[in-house]
TORLUM-940973 format. One line per 4 residues: number of its first residue (from 1); their letters; for each residue x, y, z of N, C-alpha, C. Coordinates in Angstrom, 1 decimal, decimal comma. Example, Ala and Ser with C-alpha at 12.3 -4.5 7.8 and 13.67 -1.06 7.14 Angstrom:
BEGIN
1> as> 13,2:-5,7:7,8:12,3:-4,5:7,8:13,2:-3,3:7,8; 12,8:-2,2:7,1:13,7:-1,1:7,1:12,9:0,0:7,9
//
This chain:
BEGIN
1> xxxx> 0,9:-1,3:-0,1:0,0:0,2:-0,1:0,8:1,3:0,0; 2,2:1,3:0,8:2,9:2,4:0,6:3,7:2,7:-1,0; 3,8:1,6:-1,7:4,1:1,6:-2,9:2,9:2,3:-3,6; 1,7:1,8:-3,7:0,6:2,2:-4,5:0,6:3,8:-3,9
5> xxxx> 0,5:4,4:-2,5:0,4:5,6:-2,2:1,6:6,4:-3,1; 2,7:6,0:-3,0:3,9:6,7:-3,6:3,6:6,8:-5,1; 3,2:6,0:-5,6:3,0:6,0:-7,1:2,1:7,0:-7,5; 0,9:7,0:-7,0:-0,2:7,9:-7,0:0,0:9,6:-6,7
9> xxxx> 1,1:9,7:-5,6:1,5:11,2:-5,2:2,4:11,6:-6,1; 3,2:10,4:-6,5:4,2:11,0:-7,5:3,7:11,4:-8,8; 2,5:10,4:-9,3:2,0:10,8:-10,7:2,8:9,9:-11,7; 3,9:9,0:-11,5:4,7:8,3:-12,6:5,5:7,4:-11,8
13> xxxx> 5,6:6,3:-12,5:6,7:5,3:-11,9:8,1:5,4:-11,7; 8,5:6,2:-12,7:9,7:6,7:-12,3:10,0:7,6:-11,4; 8,9:8,6:-11,0:9,4:9,3:-10,0:9,1:8,7:-8,9; 8,2:7,6:-8,6:8,0:7,3:-7,4:9,2:6,3:-6,8
17> xxxx> 9,6:5,6:-8,2:10,8:4,8:-7,9:11,8:5,6:-7,2; 12,2:6,8:-7,9:13,3:7,4:-7,3:13,0:7,8:-5,8; 11,7:8,2:-5,5:11,5:8,8:-4,3:11,6:7,7:-3,0; 11,1:6,4:-3,3:11,0:5,0:-2,6:12,2:4,4:-2,7
21> xxxx> 13,4:4,9:-3,5:14,6:4,0:-3,6:14,6:2,8:-3,9; 13,7:2,4:-5,0:13,7:0,9:-5,5:13,7:1,3:-7,2; 14,1:-0,1:-7,7:14,0:-0,1:-9,0:12,4:0,2:-9,7; 12,3:0,5:-10,9:11,1:0,8:-11,3:10,3:-0,6:-11,7
25> xxxx> 11,3:-1,6:-12,0:10,6:-2,8:-12,4:10,1:-3,3:-11,0; 10,9:-3,4:-10,1:10,3:-4,0:-8,6:9,1:-3,2:-8,4; 8,9:-1,7:-8,6:7,8:-1,1:-8,4:6,6:-1,4:-8,9; 7,0:-1,8:-10,1:5,9:-2,2:-11,4:5,3:-3,6:-10,8
29> xxxx> 6,1:-4,3:-10,5:5,6:-5,6:-10,0:5,0:-5,7:-9,0; 5,5:-4,8:-7,7:4,5:-4,9:-6,5:2,9:-4,0:-6,9; 3,0:-3,3:-7,7:1,5:-2,7:-8,1:0,9:-4,0:-8,8; 1,4:-4,6:-9,8:0,8:-5,8:-10,3:0,4:-6,7:-9,3
33> xxxx> 1,2:-7,1:-8,5:0,9:-8,0:-7,5:-0,2:-7,6:-6,5; -0,6:-6,3:-6,2:-1,5:-5,7:-5,3:-3,0:-5,8:-6,3; -2,8:-5,6:-7,7:-3,8:-5,5:-8,4:-4,1:-7,0:-8,4; -3,6:-8,1:-8,6:-4,0:-9,6:-8,7:-4,5:-9,8:-7,3
37> xxxx> -4,0:-9,3:-6,3:-4,4:-9,6:-5,0:-5,9:-9,1:-4,7; -6,2:-7,9:-5,2:-7,5:-7,4:-4,9:-8,5:-7,8:-6,3; -7,8:-8,3:-7,4:-8,7:-8,6:-8,0:-9,2:-7,4:-9,0; -8,7:-6,3:-9,0:-9,2:-5,2:-9,6:-8,1:-4,1:-10,2
41> xxxx> -8,3:-3,7:-11,3:-7,3:-2,3:-11,7:-7,4:-1,3:-10,9; -6,1:-0,8:-10,6:-6,0:0,1:-9,6:-5,3:1,7:-10,4; -4,4:1,5:-11,5:-3,8:2,5:-12,2:-4,0:2,3:-13,5; -4,1:3,2:-14,3:-3,9:3,5:-15,5:-2,5:4,1:-16,1
45> xxxx> -2,0:3,7:-16,9:-0,8:4,3:-17,6:-1,0:5,0:-18,9; -0,6:6,5:-19,0:-0,9:7,4:-20,3:0,4:8,1:-20,3; 0,5:8,6:-21,4:1,4:9,3:-21,8:1,8:10,5:-20,7; 1,0:10,9:-20,0:1,3:12,1:-19,0:1,3:11,4:-17,7
49> xxxx> 1,2:10,1:-17,6:1,9:9,6:-16,5:1,0:8,4:-15,9; 0,7:8,4:-14,7:0,1:7,2:-13,9:-1,4:7,9:-13,2; -2,5:7,2:-13,4:-3,6:8,1:-12,8:-4,3:6,9:-12,1; -4,9:7,1:-10,8:-5,6:6,0:-10,5:-7,0:5,8:-11,1
53> xxxx> -7,3:4,6:-11,0:-9,0:4,3:-11,3:-9,9:4,8:-10,6; -11,0:4,5:-10,6:-12,3:5,1:-9,5:-11,9:4,1:-8,5; -11,8:2,8:-8,7:-11,2:1,8:-7,6:-10,1:2,7:-6,9; -9,3:3,0:-7,8:-7,8:3,3:-7,0:-8,0:4,5:-6,2
57> xxxx> -8,8:5,4:-6,6:-9,0:6,7:-5,6:-9,6:6,0:-4,4; -10,7:5,0:-4,4:-11,1:4,8:-3,1:-10,0:4,1:-2,1; -9,4:3,1:-3,0:-8,2:2,5:-2,0:-7,3:3,5:-1,4; -6,9:4,8:-2,3:-5,9:5,5:-1,9:-6,7:6,4:-0,3
61> xxxx> -7,8:6,5:-0,5:-8,2:7,1:0,8:-8,0:6,0:1,9; -8,5:5,1:1,5:-8,5:4,1:2,6:-7,1:3,6:3,3; -6,0:3,4:2,0:-4,8:3,1:2,6:-4,2:4,0:3,0; -4,3:5,4:3,0:-3,8:6,6:4,1:-4,4:6,6:5,0
65> xxxx> -5,4:6,2:5,6:-6,0:6,0:6,8:-5,2:5,0:7,3; -5,5:3,5:6,8:-4,8:2,6:7,5:-3,3:2,8:7,8; -2,7:3,3:6,8:-0,9:3,4:7,1:-1,0:4,5:8,1; -1,6:5,2:8,3:-1,5:6,3:9,5:-1,7:5,7:10,5
69> xxxx> -2,8:5,0:11,0:-3,3:4,0:12,1:-2,2:3,3:12,3; -1,4:2,6:11,3:-0,3:1,5:11,5:0,9:2,5:12,0; 1,3:3,5:11,5:2,4:4,5:12,0:2,2:4,6:13,5; 1,0:5,1:13,6:0,7:5,5:15,2:0,6:4,4:16,1
73> xxxx> 0,5:3,5:15,7:0,4:2,1:16,3:1,8:1,6:16,7; 2,9:1,7:16,0:4,3:1,5:16,0:5,0:2,6:16,7; 4,4:3,7:16,9:5,0:4,8:17,7:4,7:4,5:19,1; 3,6:4,1:19,4:2,7:3,9:20,6:3,5:2,6:21,2
77> xxxx> 3,8:1,6:20,3:4,6:0,4:20,9:6,0:0,9:21,0; 6,7:1,5:20,3:8,1:2,2:20,9:8,4:2,7:22,1; 7,3:3,5:22,2:7,2:4,3:23,4:7,1:3,4:24,6; 6,4:2,2:24,3:6,3:1,3:25,6:7,5:0,4:25,7
81> xxxx> 8,2:-0,3:24,6:9,4:-1,0:24,7:10,8:0,0:25,2; 10,8:1,3:24,7:11,8:2,1:24,8:11,6:2,8:26,0; 11,0:2,8:26,8:10,8:3,1:28,3:10,5:4,7:28,0; 11,5:5,5:28,3:11,3:7,3:28,4:11,5:7,5:27,1
85> xxxx> 12,0:7,0:25,9:11,9:7,5:24,6:10,8:8,0:24,1; 10,9:9,1:23,8:9,7:9,5:22,8:10,0:10,0:21,4; 9,1:9,7:20,6:9,5:10,3:19,1:8,7:11,2:18,5; 9,3:12,2:18,0:8,8:13,4:17,3:8,9:13,5:15,9
89> xxxx> 7,9:13,1:15,2:7,9:13,0:13,6:7,6:14,5:12,9; 8,9:14,5:12,0:9,1:15,8:11,3:9,2:15,5:10,0; 8,4:16,2:9,2:8,3:16,5:7,9:9,0:17,2:7,3; 9,7:17,1:6,1:10,6:18,3:5,5:10,2:18,0:3,9
93> xxxx> 10,2:19,1:3,3:9,9:19,2:1,7:11,2:20,4:1,1; 11,3:19,9:0,0:12,6:20,2:-0,7:14,0:20,6:0,1; 14,9:21,3:-0,3:15,8:21,8:0,2:15,9:22,6:1,4; 16,7:22,2:2,5:16,9:23,1:3,6:18,2:23,5:3,8
97> xxxx> 18,4:24,9:4,4:19,9:25,2:4,6:20,5:24,2:5,9; 21,8:23,5:5,5:22,3:22,7:6,5:22,1:22,9:7,8; 22,1:24,1:8,5:22,3:24,6:9,7:20,9:25,0:10,5; 19,7:24,4:9,4:18,7:25,3:10,0:17,9:24,3:11,1
101> xxxx> 18,2:23,2:11,1:17,8:22,3:12,1:18,6:22,0:13,4; 19,9:22,2:13,2:21,2:22,1:14,2:20,6:22,6:15,4; 20,5:24,0:15,6:20,1:24,7:16,8:18,8:24,1:17,4; 17,6:24,1:16,8:16,1:23,7:17,4:16,4:22,5:17,7
105> xxxx> 17,3:21,3:17,1:17,4:19,9:17,6:18,2:20,0:18,9; 19,3:20,7:19,1:19,9:20,8:20,0:19,2:21,3:21,5; 18,6:22,5:21,1:17,7:22,8:22,3:16,6:21,8:22,7; 15,9:21,0:21,8:14,9:20,2:21,9:15,6:18,9:22,8
109> xxxx> 16,8:18,4:22,4:17,5:17,3:23,2:17,8:17,9:24,4; 18,0:19,2:24,7:18,6:19,6:25,8:17,3:19,5:26,7; 16,2:19,8:26,5:15,1:20,1:27,2:14,5:18,7:27,3; 14,4:17,7:26,1:13,9:16,3:26,5:14,9:15,5:26,1
113> xxxx> 15,9:15,0:26,8:16,8:14,2:26,8:16,5:12,7:26,1; 15,4:12,2:26,4:15,0:11,0:25,5:14,2:11,3:24,4; 14,2:12,2:23,8:13,5:12,5:22,5:14,4:11,8:21,3; 13,6:11,4:20,3:14,0:11,0:19,1:13,5:11,7:18,3
117> xxxx> 14,2:12,3:17,3:13,3:13,1:15,9:13,2:12,1:14,8; 12,2:11,6:14,1:12,1:11,0:13,0:11,9:12,0:11,9; 12,6:12,0:11,0:12,6:12,9:9,9:12,2:12,4:8,6; 11,3:12,8:7,8:10,9:12,3:6,4:10,9:13,1:5,5
121> xxxx> 10,9:13,1:4,3:10,9:13,9:3,1:9,5:13,8:2,6; 8,5:14,8:2,7:7,3:14,4:2,0:6,9:15,6:1,2; 6,0:15,5:0,2:5,3:16,7:-0,6:4,5:17,4:0,5; 4,5:18,6:0,2:3,4:19,5:1,2:2,3:18,9:1,3
125> xxxx> 1,6:18,7:0,3:0,0:18,2:0,4:-0,1:16,9:1,3; 1,0:16,1:1,0:1,1:14,8:2,2:1,6:15,2:3,6; 2,3:16,0:3,9:2,6:16,9:5,1:1,3:17,2:5,8; 0,7:18,0:5,1:-0,7:18,9:5,7:-1,7:17,6:6,0
129> xxxx> -1,8:16,7:5,2:-2,6:15,7:5,5:-2,4:14,7:6,8; -0,8:14,8:6,7:-0,4:13,7:8,0:-0,3:14,7:9,3; -0,3:16,0:9,0:-0,4:16,7:10,4:-1,9:16,4:10,8; -2,7:16,6:10,2:-4,4:16,5:10,4:-4,6:15,3:11,2
133> xxxx> -4,0:14,2:10,4:-4,7:12,6:11,0:-3,4:12,3:12,2; -2,4:13,0:12,3:-1,3:12,7:13,6:-0,4:11,4:13,0; -0,2:11,8:11,6:0,9:11,0:11,0:2,4:11,5:11,4; 2,3:13,1:11,4:3,3:13,7:11,5:3,0:14,8:12,6
137> xxxx> 3,9:15,4:13,4:4,0:16,2:14,6:4,4:17,4:14,2; 5,3:17,8:13,4:5,8:18,9:12,8:5,9:19,1:11,2; 5,7:19,7:10,8:6,3:19,9:9,2:6,9:21,2:8,8; 7,8:21,1:8,0:8,6:22,2:7,3:8,1:22,2:5,8
141> xxxx> 7,4:23,5:5,6:7,1:23,9:4,3:7,4:24,8:3,7; 7,2:24,9:2,1:7,6:26,2:1,5:6,2:26,6:1,3; 5,5:27,1:2,1:4,0:27,4:1,9:3,1:27,7:3,4; 2,5:28,7:3,6:1,5:28,6:4,8:0,7:27,9:4,8
145> xxxx> 0,6:26,9:5,8:-0,3:26,0:6,0:-1,8:26,8:6,0; -2,6:26,0:5,3:-4,1:26,2:5,2:-4,9:25,5:5,9; -6,3:26,2:6,3:-7,1:25,9:7,2:-7,0:26,3:8,7; -7,9:26,1:9,5:-7,9:26,8:11,0:-7,5:25,7:11,7
149> xxxx> -7,3:24,6:11,3:-6,8:23,2:12,1:-5,4:23,1:12,1; -4,7:23,9:11,3:-3,2:23,9:11,3:-2,6:25,3:11,7; -1,7:25,0:12,7:-1,1:26,6:12,8:0,4:26,5:12,4; 1,0:27,7:12,1:2,0:27,8:11,8:3,0:28,9:11,9
153> xxxx> 4,2:29,1:11,9:5,2:30,4:11,9:5,9:30,4:11,0; 6,4:31,7:10,4:7,6:31,7:9,4:8,5:31,4:10,1; 9,7:30,4:9,7:11,0:30,3:10,3:12,3:30,9:9,4; 11,9:31,2:8,2:13,2:31,5:7,2:12,6:32,2:6,0
157> xxxx> 13,4:33,1:5,5:13,1:33,9:4,3:14,5:34,0:3,6; 14,6:33,2:2,3:15,8:33,1:1,4:15,5:33,9:0,1; 16,3:34,9:-0,1:16,2:35,4:-1,6:17,0:34,3:-2,5; 16,3:33,9:-3,6:17,0:32,9:-4,5:17,8:33,4:-5,4
161> xxxx> 18,8:32,9:-5,6:19,5:33,2:-6,8:19,4:32,3:-8,2; 20,5:32,4:-8,9:20,3:31,5:-10,1:21,7:30,6:-10,4; 21,3:29,4:-10,7:22,5:28,4:-10,7:22,7:28,2:-12,1; 23,8:28,5:-13,1:24,1:28,2:-14,5:25,3:27,7:-14,5
165> xxxx> 25,7:27,4:-15,8:27,1:26,7:-16,3:27,8:27,8:-16,3; 28,9:27,6:-15,7:30,1:28,7:-15,3:30,2:29,7:-16,4; 30,4:29,4:-17,7:30,5:30,2:-18,9:29,6:31,1:-19,0; 28,1:30,5:-19,0:27,3:31,4:-19,1:26,9:32,4:-18,2
169> xxxx> 27,2:32,0:-17,1:27,1:32,9:-15,6:28,2:33,9:-15,8; 29,3:33,8:-16,5:30,3:35,0:-16,8:29,9:36,2:-17,6; 29,0:35,3:-18,7:28,6:36,1:-19,7:27,1:37,0:-19,1; 26,5:36,5:-18,5:25,3:37,1:-18,0:25,2:38,1:-16,9
173> xxxx> 26,1:37,6:-16,0:26,3:38,6:-14,5:26,5:40,1:-14,8; 26,1:40,9:-14,1:26,2:42,4:-13,9:26,8:42,6:-12,6; 27,0:44,1:-12,2:27,2:44,4:-11,0:26,4:43,9:-9,9; 25,1:43,6:-10,1:24,1:43,4:-9,3:23,5:42,2:-9,3
177> xxxx> 24,2:41,3:-10,1:23,9:39,6:-10,4:23,5:39,5:-11,8; 22,7:38,9:-11,8:21,8:38,4:-13,1:20,4:38,4:-13,1; 19,7:39,5:-14,3:18,5:39,6:-14,2:17,8:38,7:-15,0; 16,4:38,6:-14,4:15,6:37,3:-14,8:15,6:37,5:-16,4
181> xxxx> 15,3:38,7:-16,9:15,5:39,1:-18,3:16,5:38,4:-19,2; 17,7:38,3:-18,5:18,7:38,0:-19,3:18,5:36,5:-19,3; 17,7:35,8:-18,6:17,9:34,1:-18,9:16,7:33,5:-19,9; 16,4:34,4:-20,6:15,3:34,3:-21,9:15,9:33,2:-22,6
185> xxxx> 15,0:32,3:-23,0:15,6:31,4:-24,2:16,2:29,9:-23,3; 16,5:29,9:-22,0:16,9:29,1:-21,3:15,7:28,3:-20,6; 15,8:27,0:-20,2:14,9:26,0:-19,7:14,9:26,2:-18,1; 13,9:26,6:-17,6:14,1:26,1:-16,1:14,1:24,7:-15,6
189> xxxx> 15,3:24,5:-14,8:15,2:23,0:-14,3:14,5:23,4:-12,8; 13,1:23,1:-12,8:12,5:23,4:-11,7:12,3:22,3:-10,8; 11,2:22,0:-9,8:10,8:21,1:-9,1:9,1:20,6:-9,3; 9,1:19,4:-9,1:7,7:19,0:-9,2:6,6:19,8:-8,5
193> xxxx> 5,5:20,4:-8,9:4,7:21,1:-8,3:4,2:20,4:-7,3; 4,0:19,0:-7,2:3,4:18,6:-5,8:4,4:18,6:-4,6; 5,6:19,1:-4,9:6,2:19,3:-3,6:6,1:20,5:-2,7; 5,7:21,5:-3,4:5,1:22,7:-2,8:4,3:23,8:-3,8
197> xxxx> 2,8:23,3:-3,9:2,2:23,9:-4,8:2,2:25,3:-5,1; 2,2:26,0:-3,9:1,9:27,3:-3,7:3,1:28,1:-4,3; 4,2:27,7:-3,8:5,4:28,3:-3,9:5,8:27,9:-5,5; 5,5:26,8:-6,1:5,9:26,4:-7,5:4,9:27,5:-8,2
201> xxxx> 3,7:27,8:-8,1:2,9:28,6:-9,0:3,5:30,0:-8,6; 3,9:30,4:-7,7:4,3:31,9:-7,4:5,8:31,9:-8,5; 6,8:30,8:-8,3:7,8:31,0:-9,1:7,4:31,2:-10,5; 6,6:30,2:-10,8:6,0:30,2:-12,3:5,6:31,5:-12,7
205> xxxx> 4,9:32,3:-12,0:4,3:33,3:-12,2:5,1:34,7:-12,4; 6,2:34,6:-11,8:7,2:35,9:-11,7:8,1:35,2:-13,0; 8,4:34,2:-13,4:9,2:33,8:-14,4:8,3:34,0:-15,7; 7,0:33,8:-15,7:6,4:34,1:-17,0:6,3:35,5:-17,0
209> xxxx> 6,0:36,2:-15,9:6,1:37,8:-16,1:7,4:38,5:-16,9; 8,0:37,6:-16,8:9,8:38,2:-17,3:9,8:37,5:-18,7; 9,0:37,0:-19,0:9,0:36,3:-20,4:9,5:34,8:-20,5; 9,6:34,2:-19,6:10,4:33,0:-19,4:9,2:31,8:-19,1
213> xxxx> 9,8:31,0:-20,0:8,5:29,9:-20,3:9,2:28,6:-19,2; 8,0:28,1:-18,6:8,2:27,2:-17,5:8,0:25,6:-18,3; 7,2:25,9:-19,4:6,9:24,3:-19,9:5,8:24,0:-19,3; 5,0:22,9:-19,7:3,9:22,0:-19,7:4,1:20,9:-18,6
217> xxxx> 5,3:20,5:-19,1:6,1:19,1:-18,9:6,2:19,4:-17,3; 5,9:18,2:-16,3:6,3:18,3:-14,8:7,6:17,8:-14,9; 8,7:18,2:-14,3:9,9:17,5:-14,0:9,8:16,7:-13,1; 10,7:15,6:-13,6:10,9:14,2:-12,7:11,4:14,6:-11,3
221> xxxx> 10,9:13,8:-10,4:11,4:14,2:-9,3:12,8:14,0:-8,8; 13,2:13,2:-9,7:15,0:13,1:-9,5:15,6:14,3:-9,3; 15,1:15,5:-9,9:15,9:16,6:-10,0:16,1:17,1:-8,5; 15,0:16,6:-7,5:15,2:16,8:-6,2:16,8:16,5:-5,7
225> xxxx> 17,3:15,5:-6,5:18,8:15,1:-6,0:19,5:15,9:-6,5; 20,5:16,8:-5,7:21,5:17,7:-6,2:22,2:17,3:-7,4; 22,9:16,0:-7,6:23,8:16,0:-8,6:22,8:15,7:-9,9; 22,0:15,2:-9,8:20,9:15,4:-11,0:20,4:16,5:-11,5
229> xxxx> 20,2:17,6:-10,6:19,8:19,0:-11,1:21,1:19,6:-11,6; 22,4:19,6:-10,9:23,7:20,0:-11,2:23,9:19,5:-12,6; 23,9:18,3:-12,8:24,2:17,8:-14,5:23,3:18,4:-15,4; 22,0:18,5:-15,1:21,2:19,3:-16,0:21,5:20,8:-16,5
233> xxxx> 21,9:21,5:-15,4:22,4:22,8:-15,6:23,6:23,0:-16,1; 24,4:22,2:-16,0:25,8:22,2:-16,4:25,7:22,0:-17,9; 24,8:21,2:-18,3:24,5:21,0:-20,0:24,6:22,4:-20,8; 24,3:23,5:-19,9:24,2:24,7:-20,4:22,9:25,0:-21,3
237> xxxx> 21,9:24,5:-21,0:20,6:25,0:-21,9:19,3:25,4:-20,4; 19,9:25,4:-19,6:19,0:25,7:-18,5:19,5:26,3:-17,6; 18,8:26,7:-16,5:19,0:27,6:-15,1:18,1:26,8:-13,9; 18,8:27,0:-12,9:18,0:26,4:-11,8:18,2:27,6:-10,6
241> xxxx> 17,1:27,8:-9,6:17,1:28,6:-8,4:17,3:28,2:-7,4; 18,3:28,7:-6,7:18,9:28,3:-5,4:19,3:29,3:-4,4; 19,4:29,0:-3,2:19,9:30,2:-1,9:21,4:30,0:-2,1; 21,9:31,1:-1,6:23,3:31,3:-1,8:24,2:30,0:-1,0
245> xxxx> 23,6:29,4:0,0:24,4:28,4:0,7:24,7:27,3:-0,2; 24,1:27,3:-1,4:24,3:26,1:-2,5:25,8:26,0:-2,7; 26,3:27,3:-2,8:27,8:27,4:-3,1:28,6:26,6:-2,9; 28,4:26,1:-1,2:29,0:24,9:-0,5:29,0:23,7:-1,4
249> xxxx> 27,9:23,6:-2,4:27,9:22,1:-3,0:28,1:21,9:-4,4; 28,2:22,9:-5,0:28,1:22,6:-6,4:29,5:22,7:-7,0; 29,6:21,8:-8,0:30,9:21,6:-8,6:31,4:22,8:-9,4; 32,8:22,7:-9,7:33,6:23,8:-10,5:32,9:24,0:-11,8
253> xxxx> 32,1:23,3:-12,3:31,6:23,5:-13,7:30,3:24,5:-13,7; 29,9:24,7:-12,5:28,4:25,8:-12,4:28,9:27,0:-11,6; 28,3:27,7:-11,7:28,4:29,2:-10,8:27,2:29,5:-10,4; 27,0:30,3:-9,2:25,7:30,7:-8,4:25,8:32,3:-8,8
257> xxxx> 24,8:32,8:-9,1:24,8:34,4:-9,0:23,6:34,9:-8,5; 23,7:35,9:-7,8:22,2:36,7:-7,0:21,3:36,8:-8,2; 20,3:37,3:-8,2:19,2:37,5:-8,9:19,0:39,0:-8,5; 19,3:39,9:-9,5:19,2:41,4:-9,4:17,9:41,7:-8,8
261> xxxx> 17,8:42,3:-7,8:16,4:42,7:-7,2:15,7:41,6:-6,1; 16,5:40,4:-6,1:15,7:39,5:-5,5:14,1:39,5:-5,7; 13,9:39,1:-7,0:12,4:38,7:-7,0:11,8:37,9:-6,9; 12,5:36,8:-6,2:12,0:35,4:-5,7:12,5:34,9:-4,4
265> xxxx> 11,8:34,9:-3,6:12,0:34,9:-2,0:11,4:33,7:-1,7; 12,0:32,7:-1,2:11,6:31,2:-0,6:11,1:31,3:0,9; 10,1:31,2:1,3:9,9:31,1:2,7:9,5:29,6:3,2; 10,0:29,6:4,3:9,9:28,1:5,1:9,1:28,3:6,3
269> xxxx> 8,0:27,5:6,5:7,0:27,5:7,6:7,2:26,4:8,3; 7,2:26,4:9,9:7,0:25,2:10,5:5,6:25,2:10,9; 5,0:24,0:10,7:3,6:23,8:10,7:3,1:22,5:11,9; 2,2:22,8:12,4:1,9:22,0:13,4:0,3:21,8:13,7
273> xxxx> -0,5:20,6:14,1:-1,6:20,7:14,4:-2,1:21,5:15,6; -3,4:22,6:15,4:-3,5:23,6:16,5:-4,1:22,8:17,6; -4,5:21,3:17,5:-5,0:20,9:18,6:-4,0:20,1:19,6; -2,9:20,1:19,0:-1,8:19,5:19,7:-1,2:20,3:20,9
277> xxxx> -0,9:19,4:22,0:-0,7:19,6:23,5:0,7:19,3:23,8; 1,6:18,9:22,7:2,8:18,1:23,2:3,7:19,1:23,5; 4,2:19,0:24,7:5,3:20,2:25,1:6,7:20,1:24,2; 7,0:19,0:23,8:8,2:18,7:23,1:7,7:19,5:21,8
281> xxxx> 6,9:19,4:21,0:6,1:20,2:19,8:6,5:21,6:20,0; 5,8:21,9:21,2:6,0:23,6:21,3:7,5:24,1:21,8; 8,2:23,2:22,4:9,6:23,7:22,5:10,2:23,6:21,3; 10,4:22,7:20,3:10,9:22,8:19,0:10,3:23,9:18,4
285> xxxx> 8,9:24,3:18,1:8,4:25,3:17,8:9,0:26,7:18,0; 9,2:26,8:19,5:9,7:28,1:20,1:11,2:28,1:19,6; 12,1:27,1:19,4:13,3:27,0:19,0:13,6:27,8:17,5; 12,6:27,5:16,8:12,4:28,0:15,2:12,0:29,6:15,3
289> xxxx> 11,4:30,0:16,2:10,5:31,3:16,1:11,5:32,4:16,7; 12,7:32,4:15,6:13,6:33,6:15,8:13,1:34,9:15,1; 13,5:36,2:15,4:13,1:37,2:14,6:14,2:37,4:13,6; 14,0:38,1:12,4:14,8:38,5:11,5:15,6:37,4:11,0
293> xxxx> 14,8:36,2:10,8:15,6:35,0:10,2:15,6:35,1:8,8; 16,6:35,7:8,4:16,8:35,9:6,9:17,9:35,6:6,4; 18,0:34,9:5,3:19,5:34,7:4,7:19,6:35,2:3,3; 20,4:36,2:3,5:20,4:37,2:2,2:21,6:36,9:1,5
297> xxxx> 21,9:37,9:0,6:23,3:37,8:-0,2:23,8:38,9:-0,2; 24,0:39,8:0,7:24,6:41,1:0,8:26,0:41,2:0,9; 26,5:39,9:1,3:28,0:39,6:1,6:28,4:39,2:0,1; 29,5:39,8:-0,5:29,9:39,4:-1,8:30,9:38,2:-1,8
301> xxxx> 31,5:38,2:-0,5:32,4:37,0:-0,5:31,5:35,7:-0,6; 30,3:35,6:0,1:29,6:34,6:0,3:28,8:34,3:-1,4; 28,6:35,4:-1,9:27,9:35,0:-3,2:29,2:34,8:-4,3; 30,2:34,8:-3,8:31,3:34,7:-4,9:31,9:33,1:-4,5
305> xxxx> 31,5:32,5:-3,7:32,2:31,2:-3,3:32,5:30,2:-4,4; 31,4:30,4:-5,6:31,5:29,3:-6,5:32,4:29,9:-7,7; 32,9:31,0:-7,4:33,9:31,3:-8,6:35,4:31,3:-8,0; 36,0:30,4:-8,2:37,3:30,2:-7,9:38,1:30,3:-9,2
309> xxxx> 37,6:30,5:-10,4:38,3:30,7:-11,9:38,5:32,0:-12,1; 39,5:32,3:-13,1:39,7:33,4:-13,4:38,6:34,4:-14,1; 37,4:33,9:-13,9:36,3:34,8:-14,7:35,5:35,5:-13,2; 35,9:35,1:-12,0:35,3:35,7:-10,8:34,8:36,9:-10,9
313> xxxx> 35,9:37,9:-11,3:35,6:39,4:-11,4:34,7:39,8:-12,1; 34,7:39,1:-13,3:33,9:39,4:-14,4:32,6:39,0:-14,0; 32,2:37,9:-13,4:31,0:37,7:-12,9:30,3:38,4:-11,6; 31,3:38,9:-11,0:30,9:39,7:-9,8:30,7:41,2:-10,3
317> xx> 31,2:41,4:-11,8:31,1:42,8:-12,1:31,9:43,9:-11,6; 33,2:43,4:-11,4:34,1:44,1:-10,5:35,3:44,2:-11,4
//
C-alpha cells in the first residue's frame, strides 16, 4: 500500500521509484501483485503519467488512513518498549539550509533528553494531510499551511539566486547579479509542483512575467537530487533557482549568482496541528521562532564562493 500511495502521489512510476529508492521494475511488479491480490485495476498508465482508476481513488483514501493508524500504533509500541524514549515525527520538503535544524534540535535534546526525531521528506500536500491525521507532529513547508486546524510560523526567508553553467554565468552577470530577463531562452530546471504547489505557482508566475517559459511538462522528482539538477544545468541549456548556501555544494562547472532585485524569495514555515498539546512540539517550534531570520546575499564573499576561476571578477561585475 505504501508503494501504491507513492505512485499516486508522484504521478509516475519513475518518479515514485526514485522517491522510494527502489527499481522501477520492482515497483511495477509490486503494483501488479496488489492488483492481482485485490482482483481490480488500480492504475491507468498514459503518456502524461499514471492515474488511479475509480477503485484506485477509493483505495488511496483507505490506504492513507490505514497506514496512518499503523504508524501511530508503531510509535505507541516504541514508547512502551523504549521506556522514556519519545518520538517526534518531522516532515521536510525540498532543500533546507544545512544548519537550519541543528540549533532547534540541540535545544529540543537539552530540554527532552529522551526524545528521538524521525525526519521524513514528504510533499507539502502529504505533510498537511499527515499533520491533520496524526502521522506527523511538525512539518517544514515552503508555503503557509491552510485551514484553522493547522498552526504555523515563518521560520526562514531566502532570496533565491540563479545556478548556471559557469561560462554562461560569466556572460550574463552584471554588477548586481543576473536579471531574470537575461535568462530568456533557457529552460527552468524546476521542481515537481506537488512538492510545494503554492511556491511552485508563485515562481512560475514571476518567471512568466519576465517572459520565461516554465513548460507544460512536470519535471521528474529526480531533480530533487542535487547531482541530477547540477548535471542538467551544467549541460548549458537551463538554469535553476537556489539560495546562496548552495555554493558549498556545487561543482566547478557551475556558478551561482544573485538575482538582481531579489524577485523570488522562498519562505519556510513550521506547521503543526492546532489541537496539539505536546510540550516537545511546543519547545521545538519556539526554538524555530527567531526574529529577522533571513538568509540574504549582501555579502559579496558569500555570493562569490562558487567563483574560484579567473572569470570571478567578471561575474561579480568588478
